[in-house]
Backbone bond lengths (Angstrom), bond angles and torsions (degrees), N, CA, C in turn:
res aa  C-N    CA-C-N  psi(-1)  N-CA   C-N-CA  omega(-1)  CA-C   N-CA-C  phi
1 X - - - 1.457 - - 1.516 109.10 -
2 X 1.334 116.02 132.48 1.458 121.55 178.28 1.516 108.17 -114.69
3 X 1.299 116.72 162.51 1.449 120.46 -175.84 1.505 110.84 -129.29
4 X 1.327 114.67 155.31 1.456 121.88 170.54 1.513 106.92 -99.27
5 X 1.301 117.46 137.68 1.451 118.27 178.36 1.519 111.78 -125.68
6 X 1.319 114.79 142.14 1.457 124.18 176.29 1.517 105.58 -110.81
7 X 1.338 117.50 117.96 1.457 120.21 -168.55 1.519 114.98 -87.25
8 X 1.320 117.99 2.40 1.466 118.29 178.52 1.521 110.53 -72.93
9 X 1.323 116.27 138.87 1.460 120.81 179.92 1.523 109.68 -79.97
10 X 1.339 116.24 129.93 1.454 121.46 175.99 1.521 109.90 -100.73
11 X 1.288 116.23 153.11 1.467 120.13 177.91 1.508 109.42 -127.49
12 X 1.304 116.19 149.93 1.449 121.81 178.16 1.510 108.14 177.99
13 X 1.315 118.54 157.16 1.459 120.10 -175.18 1.514 112.07 -72.36
14 X 1.300 116.54 145.30 1.461 121.87 169.19 1.511 108.87 -160.04
15 X 1.292 115.99 147.92 1.453 120.62 173.78 1.521 112.72 68.71
16 X 1.308 116.27 156.90 1.465 120.53 178.90 1.516 111.47 -73.08
17 X 1.316 116.44 133.33 1.458 121.63 175.16 1.522 107.17 -117.48
18 X 1.322 117.87 112.57 1.467 119.41 -178.66 1.521 111.40 -56.84
19 X 1.306 117.26 142.44 1.459 122.37 179.42 1.525 110.56 -55.83
20 X 1.316 115.66 131.72 1.452 120.64 179.05 1.511 114.23 84.40
21 X 1.358 117.42 3.21 1.459 120.74 -177.44 1.531 111.51 -123.62
22 X 1.335 116.50 28.80 1.452 120.56 -174.59 1.525 112.94 -63.81
23 X 1.322 118.32 -21.63 1.463 120.84 -177.66 1.530 113.38 -99.94
24 X 1.311 117.30 -3.23 1.460 119.58 179.72 1.526 109.03 -73.46
25 X 1.320 119.37 136.70 1.468 121.03 -179.34 1.528 111.94 -56.28
26 X 1.344 115.57 139.90 1.464 119.98 174.87 1.534 111.05 -108.12
27 X 1.320 116.11 5.41 1.462 121.56 176.26 1.524 108.07 -149.30
28 X 1.320 115.76 129.29 1.460 120.88 176.79 1.520 108.81 -109.13
29 X 1.314 117.13 132.54 1.452 121.39 175.44 1.523 110.34 -110.69
30 X 1.323 116.48 139.35 1.459 122.03 172.59 1.531 106.17 -126.30
31 X 1.317 116.29 104.98 1.464 120.57 -171.68 1.525 110.02 -130.05
32 X 1.318 114.75 168.62 1.457 120.21 179.13 1.514 110.24 156.11
33 X 1.322 117.02 177.71 1.465 120.44 -179.31 1.521 111.94 -71.12
34 X 1.310 115.32 169.85 1.456 120.99 179.38 1.525 111.06 -59.77
35 X 1.314 116.31 144.57 1.477 124.18 177.83 1.525 113.50 69.30
36 X 1.324 117.64 18.19 1.469 119.51 -178.05 1.520 113.26 -89.26
37 X 1.342 118.42 -5.98 1.459 120.55 177.57 1.509 114.79 93.69
38 X 1.324 117.67 26.19 1.463 121.77 -175.41 1.534 112.35 -62.69
39 X 1.338 115.95 -48.19 1.460 118.98 -176.00 1.523 111.51 -62.53
40 X 1.326 116.22 -45.05 1.469 120.11 -179.13 1.520 111.32 -57.94
41 X 1.326 116.13 -46.76 1.463 119.50 -179.30 1.521 110.82 -68.22
42 X 1.333 117.62 -42.45 1.463 120.65 -178.67 1.523 110.91 -61.22
43 X 1.323 117.28 -39.93 1.462 120.76 179.63 1.533 110.55 -65.70
44 X 1.329 118.04 -43.33 1.465 121.02 178.77 1.532 111.00 -60.96
45 X 1.338 115.66 -40.18 1.462 119.49 179.30 1.526 110.18 -68.74
46 X 1.332 116.27 -39.36 1.469 120.17 -179.76 1.523 111.11 -60.61
47 X 1.338 116.58 -39.20 1.470 119.91 177.28 1.521 110.18 -63.26
48 X 1.323 115.91 -43.47 1.470 120.64 -175.83 1.530 111.72 -69.47
49 X 1.344 116.96 -37.28 1.455 120.29 -173.08 1.525 113.70 -104.05
50 X 1.327 117.62 -2.26 1.458 119.35 -175.29 1.510 111.56 68.56
51 X 1.323 116.35 44.95 1.453 120.97 -176.05 1.518 113.40 -100.98
52 X 1.329 114.92 170.89 1.456 122.71 174.31 1.524 107.96 -127.17
53 X 1.335 116.46 141.62 1.458 120.93 -173.32 1.520 110.69 -95.16
54 X 1.321 114.99 131.89 1.462 122.14 172.77 1.521 106.66 -111.18
55 X 1.320 116.72 111.12 1.460 120.85 -177.73 1.529 110.82 -67.36
56 X 1.326 115.31 140.50 1.465 121.64 174.10 1.520 107.55 -123.60
57 X 1.324 115.02 63.47 1.466 121.87 -178.12 1.525 108.51 -132.75
58 X 1.315 116.15 125.14 1.463 121.10 -172.56 1.517 113.67 -71.39
59 X 1.337 117.96 -12.11 1.467 119.48 -179.40 1.516 112.21 -109.38
60 X 1.306 117.67 -24.03 1.458 119.52 -178.71 1.526 112.48 -72.17
61 X 1.327 117.21 -10.33 1.461 119.66 174.59 1.525 110.92 -67.39
62 X 1.341 117.58 -21.16 1.461 120.95 -173.66 1.522 112.25 -90.65
63 X 1.316 114.78 135.69 1.454 120.45 171.85 1.523 109.90 -72.27
64 X 1.300 116.88 159.91 1.474 124.58 177.87 1.532 113.19 72.08
65 X 1.332 117.19 0.66 1.464 121.01 -178.09 1.527 107.91 -119.56
66 X 1.312 116.57 89.89 1.461 121.20 -172.70 1.521 112.93 -108.32
67 X 1.334 116.64 -59.31 1.465 119.99 -177.15 1.528 111.27 -69.94
68 X 1.310 116.68 -44.60 1.462 119.44 -178.04 1.510 113.40 -66.42
69 X 1.336 116.77 -28.60 1.462 120.13 -179.88 1.524 112.68 -93.82
70 X 1.343 116.81 -8.45 1.460 120.12 178.18 1.511 114.36 69.74
71 X 1.340 117.04 40.72 1.468 118.98 -177.51 1.521 113.18 -64.87
72 X 1.314 117.28 -41.33 1.474 120.20 178.93 1.530 111.16 50.23
73 X 1.327 116.21 50.96 1.461 120.41 -175.03 1.523 112.66 -61.75
74 X 1.347 115.41 -25.46 1.461 117.92 179.36 1.524 112.09 -65.72
75 X 1.335 116.65 -16.59 1.463 119.69 179.80 1.524 112.87 -77.50
76 X 1.344 117.08 -14.55 1.458 119.25 -176.29 1.532 111.57 -81.35
77 X 1.293 114.04 40.55 1.456 122.17 174.73 1.527 106.56 -149.67
78 X 1.309 116.81 127.32 1.458 120.55 -176.10 1.522 108.65 -140.56
79 X 1.313 115.27 131.65 1.461 121.08 -179.16 1.525 111.14 54.81
80 X 1.338 114.49 35.53 1.451 120.09 178.94 1.519 114.70 79.08
81 X 1.344 117.57 3.94 1.460 121.26 -177.22 1.527 110.11 -108.19
82 X 1.344 117.49 122.05 1.469 119.15 175.33 1.527 110.22 -72.33
83 X 1.306 116.27 137.78 1.457 121.62 -178.73 1.525 109.02 -103.64
84 X 1.332 118.14 123.10 1.471 119.32 177.86 1.529 110.87 -62.54
85 X 1.331 115.39 139.25 1.463 119.54 176.96 1.525 109.94 -135.85
86 X 1.327 114.93 157.37 1.460 122.22 -174.27 1.528 109.59 -134.74
87 X 1.320 116.80 157.68 1.464 124.71 176.81 1.531 112.56 65.37
88 X 1.308 116.51 31.87 1.461 122.27 173.05 1.528 107.02 -124.88
89 X 1.339 116.18 133.57 1.471 121.89 179.22 1.526 111.63 59.91
90 X 1.323 116.95 49.43 1.468 119.07 -176.71 1.524 113.85 -106.55
91 X 1.353 118.60 -16.09 1.468 120.58 179.36 1.526 110.19 -139.61
92 X 1.314 115.19 160.61 1.457 121.48 176.22 1.523 109.85 -76.45
93 X 1.331 118.47 148.62 1.467 119.88 177.46 1.525 113.55 -66.46
94 X 1.319 117.32 -10.61 1.468 119.77 175.87 1.523 111.83 -87.67
95 X 1.329 117.37 -6.85 1.460 121.99 179.57 1.525 110.63 -96.47
96 X 1.322 115.99 153.34 1.459 120.16 174.94 1.521 109.28 -85.07
97 X 1.322 115.59 153.20 1.462 121.03 -179.62 1.519 107.44 -152.43
98 X 1.319 116.55 116.94 1.459 122.15 -174.36 1.522 111.39 -107.89
99 X 1.327 115.84 174.13 1.461 119.65 175.21 1.529 110.27 -63.32
100 X 1.320 116.72 -29.53 1.466 120.81 175.52 1.531 110.15 -63.34
101 X 1.334 116.16 -46.82 1.467 120.27 177.29 1.525 110.38 -61.79
102 X 1.345 115.12 -41.90 1.467 118.59 -179.35 1.520 110.82 -60.75
103 X 1.327 116.17 -49.34 1.461 117.82 -175.77 1.520 111.71 -62.91
104 X 1.331 116.82 -39.97 1.460 119.11 179.08 1.527 111.25 -58.87
105 X 1.328 116.00 -46.37 1.466 119.26 -178.16 1.525 111.72 -71.70
106 X 1.329 116.18 -36.63 1.461 119.06 179.29 1.525 111.12 -65.84
107 X 1.324 116.96 -39.72 1.464 120.70 178.29 1.529 109.98 -61.15
108 X 1.334 116.70 -42.11 1.465 120.43 177.72 1.531 110.52 -61.85
109 X 1.333 116.00 -44.04 1.470 119.72 -179.79 1.521 111.12 -63.95
110 X 1.327 117.34 -44.10 1.461 120.52 179.65 1.520 111.30 -60.19
111 X 1.334 116.00 -43.44 1.465 119.59 -179.09 1.530 111.07 -61.12
112 X 1.328 116.81 -41.36 1.468 120.37 179.90 1.528 111.41 -66.99
113 X 1.336 115.68 -39.76 1.475 119.41 179.99 1.523 110.32 -65.56
114 X 1.333 116.69 -45.51 1.465 119.64 177.31 1.531 111.25 -60.92
115 X 1.334 115.81 -40.62 1.463 119.94 -179.67 1.522 110.94 -60.84
116 X 1.327 116.53 -33.89 1.461 120.25 178.30 1.523 112.04 -79.12
117 X 1.321 117.01 -1.58 1.451 120.50 179.64 1.517 113.45 75.44
118 X 1.336 116.94 23.79 1.459 121.35 -178.73 1.525 110.00 -111.28
119 X 1.320 115.46 167.69 1.460 121.36 -177.04 1.529 110.15 -97.44
120 X 1.328 118.63 121.51 1.454 119.80 174.24 1.528 110.95 -77.38
121 X 1.329 115.28 137.90 1.465 121.32 178.85 1.521 107.70 -119.07
122 X 1.321 116.36 106.85 1.455 122.62 -179.25 1.526 108.19 -81.70
123 X 1.323 117.08 115.14 1.460 120.38 -170.67 1.522 110.22 -129.56
124 X 1.334 116.51 121.13 1.459 118.62 176.92 1.515 112.65 165.37
125 X 1.324 114.07 174.76 1.452 119.89 -177.05 1.509 114.61 -118.76
126 X 1.349 118.12 5.96 1.461 120.32 176.11 1.520 107.99 -82.80
127 X 1.318 115.98 99.52 1.455 121.28 -171.22 1.509 114.13 -55.87
128 X 1.332 117.46 -40.19 1.455 119.92 -178.10 1.525 111.20 -66.02
129 X 1.316 117.16 -38.23 1.456 120.31 177.35 1.530 110.56 -64.70
130 X 1.326 115.93 -45.69 1.467 120.21 178.27 1.524 110.27 -60.42
131 X 1.320 115.91 -46.58 1.463 121.42 -177.54 1.520 111.49 -63.12
132 X 1.340 117.57 -36.87 1.467 120.89 -178.31 1.519 111.78 -62.06
133 X 1.331 116.24 -27.07 1.466 120.20 177.84 1.527 110.68 -90.04
134 X 1.318 117.13 -51.45 1.464 119.87 -174.25 1.524 112.22 -65.38
135 X 1.334 117.03 -32.68 1.463 119.35 179.66 1.521 111.83 -103.09
136 X 1.350 114.88 7.97 1.463 120.61 167.41 1.531 112.88 55.14
137 X 1.346 116.29 51.70 1.466 119.91 179.18 1.524 110.29 -54.39
138 X 1.320 115.22 144.21 1.454 120.52 165.05 1.528 106.22 -103.95
139 X 1.317 116.61 128.53 1.462 119.43 -174.81 1.522 110.57 -136.72
140 X 1.313 114.66 155.53 1.452 120.45 175.85 1.523 108.38 -142.44
141 X 1.317 116.60 147.88 1.465 120.83 -179.75 1.525 110.51 -70.97
142 X 1.310 116.94 143.76 1.464 122.93 178.74 1.524 108.52 -124.68
143 X 1.328 116.18 114.28 1.462 120.70 178.80 1.524 110.18 -81.56
144 X 1.329 115.89 162.24 1.461 120.31 177.74 1.524 110.10 -67.51
145 X 1.343 115.39 146.63 1.468 122.80 179.80 1.524 107.77 -115.60
146 X 1.343 118.29 95.63 1.475 120.78 -174.95 1.522 113.43 -58.05
147 X 1.333 117.90 -40.52 1.465 120.61 -178.34 1.524 110.79 -64.43
148 X 1.333 116.13 -43.94 1.461 119.52 178.82 1.524 110.35 -64.58
149 X 1.300 117.32 -42.06 1.471 120.75 -179.54 1.528 111.20 -61.92
150 X 1.322 115.96 -38.13 1.465 119.55 178.21 1.523 110.94 -63.80
151 X 1.346 116.04 -40.94 1.473 120.07 178.87 1.527 110.98 -67.58
152 X 1.317 117.00 -40.43 1.467 120.76 -178.62 1.530 111.75 -68.96
153 X 1.316 117.20 -26.12 1.464 120.99 -179.70 1.518 112.08 -61.59
154 X 1.317 116.70 -21.86 1.474 121.30 -178.81 1.527 112.22 -84.07
155 X 1.327 117.25 -9.82 1.459 120.89 -175.72 1.519 111.04 -93.39
156 X 1.315 115.90 151.50 1.462 121.03 174.26 1.524 108.83 -76.44
157 X 1.331 116.05 168.02 1.461 119.70 178.50 1.524 110.83 -60.98
158 X 1.336 117.68 -42.51 1.468 120.64 178.77 1.524 111.20 -61.62
159 X 1.317 116.04 -38.60 1.463 119.26 178.96 1.532 111.12 -68.22
160 X 1.325 116.51 -34.65 1.465 119.89 176.26 1.527 111.08 -64.57
161 X 1.332 116.23 -40.82 1.465 120.40 178.11 1.523 110.41 -60.32
162 X 1.330 116.80 -46.20 1.461 120.98 -179.61 1.525 110.86 -63.27
163 X 1.324 116.38 -39.04 1.471 120.14 179.31 1.526 110.28 -64.19
164 X 1.322 115.68 -43.77 1.465 119.02 179.81 1.520 111.17 -63.10
165 X 1.328 116.65 -45.17 1.463 119.90 -177.77 1.530 111.68 -68.23
166 X 1.319 117.80 -25.99 1.465 119.50 175.63 1.527 110.79 -69.68
167 X 1.349 115.62 -28.58 1.458 120.44 178.22 1.526 111.94 -87.97
168 X 1.338 115.14 -37.49 1.466 121.72 -175.87 1.527 109.23 -133.41
169 X 1.335 118.53 78.49 1.468 120.29 -179.58 1.525 113.14 -58.40
170 X 1.341 116.24 -23.45 1.463 121.23 -177.48 1.527 112.45 -91.81
171 X 1.330 118.16 6.97 1.459 120.60 -175.68 1.520 109.19 -60.60
172 X 1.347 116.23 122.22 1.458 119.39 -168.63 1.523 114.41 -109.46
173 X 1.335 118.54 -8.83 1.460 119.58 -177.26 1.519 108.63 -85.59
174 X 1.316 115.52 74.80 1.466 119.76 -172.46 1.532 113.01 -66.59
175 X 1.329 117.14 -18.75 1.457 118.94 175.70 1.518 111.77 -61.43
176 X 1.342 117.00 -26.63 1.462 120.74 178.60 1.521 111.94 -66.93
177 X 1.336 117.38 -20.63 1.453 120.27 -177.80 1.529 112.06 -65.06
178 X 1.326 116.97 -19.74 1.466 120.53 -179.43 1.526 112.32 -91.53
179 X 1.330 116.79 -4.52 1.460 120.38 -175.02 1.524 109.08 -121.92
180 X 1.298 115.74 110.09 1.457 121.11 -173.02 1.532 112.00 -59.64
181 X 1.328 116.66 -41.58 1.464 120.13 -178.78 1.524 111.05 -60.61
182 X 1.335 116.81 -40.87 1.468 120.03 -179.98 1.526 111.17 -70.48
183 X 1.318 116.71 -35.93 1.462 120.06 176.84 1.524 110.66 -60.98
184 X 1.325 115.47 -46.61 1.470 120.09 -179.92 1.524 110.03 -60.51
185 X 1.323 116.55 -44.73 1.459 119.45 -178.95 1.527 111.46 -65.97
186 X 1.330 117.35 -39.42 1.469 120.48 179.13 1.527 110.61 -63.75
187 X 1.323 117.40 -39.70 1.467 120.84 177.30 1.525 110.03 -65.16
188 X 1.325 116.09 -42.11 1.463 121.68 179.28 1.527 110.62 -58.26
189 X 1.326 116.07 -45.69 1.464 121.15 179.25 1.524 110.79 -65.65
190 X 1.343 116.66 -43.54 1.463 120.49 -178.69 1.525 111.19 -64.47
191 X 1.331 117.02 -41.82 1.472 120.89 178.15 1.527 110.15 -62.31
192 X 1.317 116.57 -42.34 1.461 121.05 -179.77 1.524 111.19 -61.58
193 X 1.339 116.59 -40.45 1.462 120.34 -175.40 1.528 112.86 -67.36
194 X 1.340 117.48 -19.90 1.468 119.83 179.34 1.515 111.78 -64.14
195 X 1.333 116.62 -35.14 1.467 119.92 -176.52 1.525 113.56 -114.26
196 X 1.353 116.33 -1.90 1.465 120.10 -179.09 1.526 109.36 -131.07
197 X 1.321 118.77 90.56 1.464 119.69 178.85 1.518 110.39 -63.03
198 X 1.334 117.27 152.38 1.466 120.18 179.17 1.518 111.76 -56.00
199 X 1.333 115.58 150.91 1.456 121.24 -178.06 1.528 110.88 -74.97
200 X 1.331 115.78 177.56 1.465 122.36 -171.48 1.511 115.42 -56.11
201 X 1.319 114.40 161.79 1.462 121.12 -175.48 1.522 111.21 -62.15
202 X 1.323 117.79 133.39 1.456 119.92 -179.45 1.522 113.40 -79.72
203 X 1.325 116.93 -29.20 1.462 120.73 -176.22 1.514 109.87 -130.71
204 X 1.300 114.62 156.29 1.446 119.13 174.10 1.513 110.66 -90.60
205 X 1.319 115.81 -142.43 1.460 120.10 -176.93 1.528 110.89 -70.14
206 X 1.316 115.40 125.63 1.460 120.67 175.74 1.518 109.57 -108.15
207 X 1.322 115.19 137.50 1.449 121.11 173.98 1.530 106.29 -124.38
208 X 1.325 117.08 76.87 1.469 119.36 -173.33 1.527 113.38 -84.37
209 X 1.301 113.62 146.16 1.463 121.75 166.25 1.523 105.28 -117.29
210 X 1.317 117.08 117.62 1.466 121.12 -173.37 1.525 109.76 -114.30
211 X 1.328 115.69 116.35 1.455 121.88 177.16 1.521 109.05 -93.49
212 X 1.325 115.83 131.04 1.467 121.37 -179.31 1.526 109.05 -114.67
213 X 1.332 116.52 119.42 1.463 121.50 -178.14 1.528 109.28 -82.39
214 X 1.330 114.85 120.11 1.461 121.11 -171.90 1.529 110.47 -118.46
215 X 1.328 116.36 124.77 1.456 123.47 178.41 1.521 109.37 -123.93
216 X 1.314 116.48 156.90 1.468 119.00 170.81 1.515 108.00 -68.76
217 X 1.321 116.15 157.36 1.460 120.83 -178.76 1.528 111.57 -58.82
218 X 1.329 117.81 -43.69 1.466 120.35 -177.57 1.528 110.98 -67.45
219 X 1.352 117.22 -40.07 1.458 120.25 179.20 1.527 110.97 -63.33
220 X 1.313 115.43 -42.53 1.454 119.01 -178.05 1.528 111.15 -67.59
221 X 1.321 116.93 -39.24 1.465 119.90 177.08 1.530 110.56 -60.43
222 X 1.318 116.99 -41.48 1.465 120.41 178.56 1.529 111.19 -63.55
223 X 1.319 116.50 -40.35 1.460 120.30 178.65 1.532 111.01 -66.61
224 X 1.314 116.32 -40.27 1.469 120.70 178.25 1.533 110.10 -61.99
225 X 1.327 116.57 -45.52 1.467 120.14 -178.89 1.521 110.99 -63.52
226 X 1.328 116.87 -45.30 1.465 121.06 -179.13 1.529 110.73 -61.55
227 X 1.313 116.37 -44.29 1.457 119.79 -178.65 1.520 111.73 -67.30
228 X 1.324 117.14 -38.42 1.460 120.84 179.00 1.521 110.74 -62.26
229 X 1.324 117.18 -47.17 1.466 120.99 179.58 1.528 110.34 -60.92
230 X 1.329 117.01 -42.83 1.462 120.80 -179.75 1.524 111.15 -61.67
231 X 1.305 116.82 -43.07 1.466 119.53 -176.19 1.526 112.33 -74.03
232 X 1.289 116.60 -31.42 1.464 118.74 173.18 1.524 109.74 -66.33
233 X 1.332 116.59 -41.12 1.464 120.43 177.82 1.534 111.48 -64.73
234 X 1.328 116.04 -31.34 1.466 120.11 -177.93 1.529 112.91 -80.09
235 X 1.342 116.91 -10.09 1.460 118.96 175.34 1.510 115.87 114.43
236 X 1.343 117.94 30.89 1.456 119.45 -178.03 1.531 112.31 -65.57
237 X 1.339 117.30 -34.38 1.465 119.56 177.06 1.522 109.86 -64.42
238 X 1.326 116.66 -42.76 1.455 121.08 178.93 1.527 110.74 -63.55
239 X 1.318 117.52 -33.96 1.463 120.58 177.41 1.521 110.76 -61.38
240 X 1.318 116.99 -44.42 1.462 120.35 -179.92 1.531 110.07 -68.08
241 X 1.323 116.87 -38.05 1.462 119.99 176.64 1.544 110.04 -61.23
242 X 1.326 116.38 -39.23 1.468 120.43 177.30 1.529 111.12 -63.16
243 X 1.325 118.00 -40.19 1.456 120.42 178.00 1.522 110.95 -60.04
244 X 1.319 116.06 -39.48 1.467 119.65 175.45 1.530 110.22 -62.14
245 X 1.311 116.36 -41.53 1.467 120.83 -176.87 1.529 112.37 -64.60
246 X 1.348 117.02 -29.25 1.467 119.20 -179.39 1.525 112.15 -94.56
247 X 1.326 116.46 10.49 1.458 119.63 170.73 1.508 117.58 103.94
248 X 1.317 118.80 11.20 1.469 121.11 177.20 1.524 108.41 -82.91
249 X 1.322 116.98 121.54 1.463 121.58 -175.86 1.517 113.36 -76.70
250 X 1.328 114.91 165.45 1.473 120.29 179.55 1.526 111.30 -59.71
251 X 1.332 117.09 -44.04 1.470 119.70 -178.61 1.524 110.97 -63.34
252 X 1.322 115.74 -37.93 1.460 119.72 178.68 1.526 110.82 -65.52
253 X 1.315 117.55 -40.15 1.464 121.07 178.16 1.523 111.05 -61.24
254 X 1.325 117.10 -35.20 1.468 120.68 178.57 1.525 111.08 -60.31
255 X 1.327 116.87 -31.11 1.473 119.69 -176.46 1.519 112.80 -81.13
256 X 1.323 117.92 -10.68 1.459 121.03 -175.46 1.519 113.13 -85.44
257 X 1.296 119.06 4.79 1.448 120.23 176.11 1.512 113.05 103.38
258 X 1.307 114.53 -177.06 1.460 121.66 -164.86 1.522 114.43 -61.54
259 X 1.323 117.51 -50.38 1.464 119.44 -176.38 1.524 110.66 -58.28
260 X 1.317 117.35 -46.23 1.460 121.26 -178.00 1.529 110.96 -70.88
261 X 1.311 116.43 -35.51 1.465 120.41 -179.97 1.519 111.49 -65.59
262 X 1.327 116.91 -49.65 1.461 119.62 -176.05 1.528 112.12 -73.24
263 X 1.318 116.78 -36.64 1.461 118.29 178.15 1.528 110.25 -68.80
264 X 1.322 117.29 -35.34 1.468 119.79 175.31 1.523 110.29 -60.08
265 X 1.308 117.63 -41.28 1.467 120.64 178.93 1.524 111.06 -66.36
266 X 1.323 116.02 -34.45 1.461 119.74 175.03 1.527 110.44 -65.39
267 X 1.322 117.33 -43.77 1.459 120.66 -178.90 1.525 111.84 -67.28
268 X 1.333 116.38 -26.85 1.473 119.77 176.96 1.526 112.01 -80.62
269 X 1.347 116.32 -4.65 1.455 119.99 179.28 1.513 114.51 87.57
270 X 1.325 117.31 10.42 1.463 120.50 -178.87 1.522 112.18 -82.17
271 X 1.323 117.50 -24.85 1.462 122.73 -179.20 1.520 108.80 -136.68
272 X 1.336 117.37 136.96 1.463 117.40 171.90 1.527 108.38 -78.21
273 X 1.325 116.49 171.70 1.459 120.14 -172.49 1.522 112.51 -61.35
274 X 1.335 117.08 -43.00 1.465 120.36 -177.97 1.528 111.06 -65.91
275 X 1.334 116.59 -43.74 1.462 120.22 -179.76 1.526 110.40 -67.14
276 X 1.327 116.83 -40.46 1.455 120.43 177.93 1.519 110.96 -60.79
277 X 1.335 116.88 -45.02 1.461 121.02 -178.54 1.521 111.37 -62.06
278 X 1.329 116.41 -44.03 1.462 120.16 -179.19 1.531 111.06 -64.85
279 X 1.329 115.95 -47.24 1.473 119.07 -179.27 1.524 111.34 -64.73
280 X 1.322 116.20 -39.18 1.453 119.90 179.66 1.521 110.92 -64.59
281 X 1.318 117.72 -40.86 1.461 121.04 178.94 1.525 110.93 -58.94
282 X 1.322 116.93 -49.48 1.469 119.57 -178.76 1.529 111.15 -66.49
283 X 1.329 116.97 -34.56 1.462 119.55 178.93 1.530 110.84 -66.76
284 X 1.338 117.24 -39.28 1.463 120.09 177.89 1.525 110.80 -65.72
285 X 1.320 116.92 -38.34 1.468 120.18 177.53 1.525 110.91 -62.41
286 X 1.335 116.52 -41.98 1.469 119.43 177.25 1.522 110.59 -64.89
287 X 1.320 116.32 -39.33 1.461 120.86 179.06 1.530 111.11 -62.59
288 X 1.325 116.77 -39.78 1.471 119.67 179.87 1.528 110.95 -62.40
289 X 1.335 116.22 -35.05 1.469 119.47 176.38 1.523 110.63 -64.80
290 X 1.340 116.39 -39.71 1.468 119.62 179.22 1.535 110.42 -65.95
291 X 1.335 116.18 -36.51 1.466 118.24 175.82 1.523 111.08 -62.25
292 X 1.320 116.33 -44.04 1.466 119.70 178.94 1.519 110.66 -60.62
293 X 1.326 116.94 -40.23 1.467 121.25 178.29 1.529 110.56 -63.10
294 X 1.330 115.91 -41.74 1.467 119.52 179.48 1.528 110.71 -60.56
295 X 1.323 116.82 -47.28 1.466 118.90 -177.02 1.526 111.46 -67.90
296 X 1.326 117.53 -33.87 1.474 118.92 173.29 1.521 110.08 -61.92
297 X 1.330 116.07 -37.90 1.462 120.13 177.59 1.518 112.16 -64.43
298 X 1.319 116.78 -36.53 1.458 119.82 176.62 1.523 110.86 -62.19
299 X 1.336 116.10 -38.99 1.468 119.44 177.44 1.522 110.75 -60.56
300 X 1.318 116.35 -41.89 1.466 120.41 -179.30 1.527 111.14 -64.49
301 X 1.346 115.94 -24.36 1.462 120.18 -179.86 1.525 111.89 -91.82
302 X 1.328 116.64 5.13 1.454 118.69 171.61 1.514 116.87 109.52
303 X 1.344 117.66 1.81 1.465 119.89 177.69 1.531 108.28 -90.19
304 X 1.321 116.69 116.47 1.467 120.54 179.77 1.526 109.83 -75.70
305 X 1.332 116.01 128.85 1.463 121.69 175.73 1.520 108.61 -113.10
306 X 1.317 116.23 128.24 1.462 121.40 179.97 1.524 108.68 -102.57
307 X 1.337 115.74 118.01 1.452 121.51 -172.66 1.528 112.54 -69.43
308 X 1.318 113.81 136.67 1.456 122.41 170.66 1.515 106.69 -120.29
309 X 1.314 117.76 113.62 1.464 121.03 -178.47 1.517 109.55 -65.33
310 X 1.312 114.80 124.77 1.459 121.26 -173.88 1.535 107.11 52.90
311 X 1.327 117.83 -124.77 1.466 119.55 174.59 1.528 108.31 -121.82
312 X 1.322 115.69 44.14 1.459 122.82 -172.62 1.532 112.50 -61.82
313 X 1.314 115.67 118.48 1.462 121.53 175.13 1.520 110.52 -63.43
314 X 1.325 116.23 -38.90 1.468 120.17 -179.58 1.528 110.97 -62.90
315 X 1.338 116.95 -46.17 1.460 119.58 178.03 1.524 111.10 -59.26
316 X 1.329 115.59 -45.90 1.463 119.92 -178.75 1.527 110.51 -60.77
317 X 1.323 117.70 -45.78 1.461 121.14 -179.49 1.524 111.60 -61.72
318 X 1.325 116.61 -40.10 1.466 119.86 178.89 1.531 111.01 -59.96
319 X 1.338 116.70 -41.81 1.468 119.55 178.26 1.529 110.72 -66.48
320 X 1.328 118.04 -40.85 1.463 121.24 -179.90 1.530 110.83 -64.53
321 X 1.312 116.63 -39.84 1.470 120.86 178.10 1.522 110.42 -66.57
322 X 1.331 115.63 -46.39 1.462 120.39 -177.15 1.526 111.92 -61.07
323 X 1.342 117.04 -30.58 1.469 120.79 -178.31 1.520 113.18 -98.99
324 X 1.328 117.33 10.87 1.449 120.29 171.38 1.519 116.09 84.74
325 X 1.327 117.73 8.12 1.453 119.92 179.52 1.529 112.25 -83.60
326 X 1.324 116.47 -18.71 1.454 122.16 174.75 1.528 108.12 -132.38
327 X 1.326 117.29 149.50 1.467 119.06 178.15 1.532 110.08 -70.77
328 X 1.295 115.81 154.19 1.473 120.74 178.59 1.512 110.37 -73.34
């Protein structure tokens, strides 16, 4: 299932706002590239503020995927206090899960957290998931259109590109232009949106404070390497082998991201362990750069990111104090 999204931010009342606190953030974000320490910092803040964590990670939604997705569930306890978390271990790895599914469940979680009078902490590095909440996407499900697909099958790839651009001149995912299946699906979604406007707003007024964990390139590479070695030692290859044993196919593993993709190739005999580890390390480093690019793009679209050097508790506290979440 694919969705249409409208990127304009909607506003409207929701949740109790204490008198005199209308400008205090009602949502805290802790975001950044992989291995930047998001979970650790988010948990410490949750203890201090009485918050609950809403994961924004496209792989942690799946059960049976722990080491490869970096769940670190043991971290959701600080100073002897368990921290409530949401959107982790919610579907089977054999099931599909889209940004539409994520937003629906995240909206439900946010509403419950606000109802309890607690602060939701959106924590993760999947930029699209984060963006779907912070920019309040409106989305609707789009089913396949067999008649349209039959007509599009007669067109060349170049003709499909022209058709898509005639519907969506602003279409920016140019990598899709090389993949016929994605072109067809993008046209299907664009055609649907002409006669089916997105459904009602999922969230009301958001007042987010978003902390962005920032590391130097060399520091982050060292953290990525250390974490990769640790997770391989803890049994990440065995985790992927287990996914195969419970019926997850090779093609499906490819869609789960770098760790699952490269380990699957190792299990198929295409890469030995040393070569797989080296290639996976460099691929994760490249991925972290793409995450940084995504978050910079969010800033350009109007989402303010407040820098936290490394995972500095002091920096984080200063931002929380400055925005009224902690007393001076």
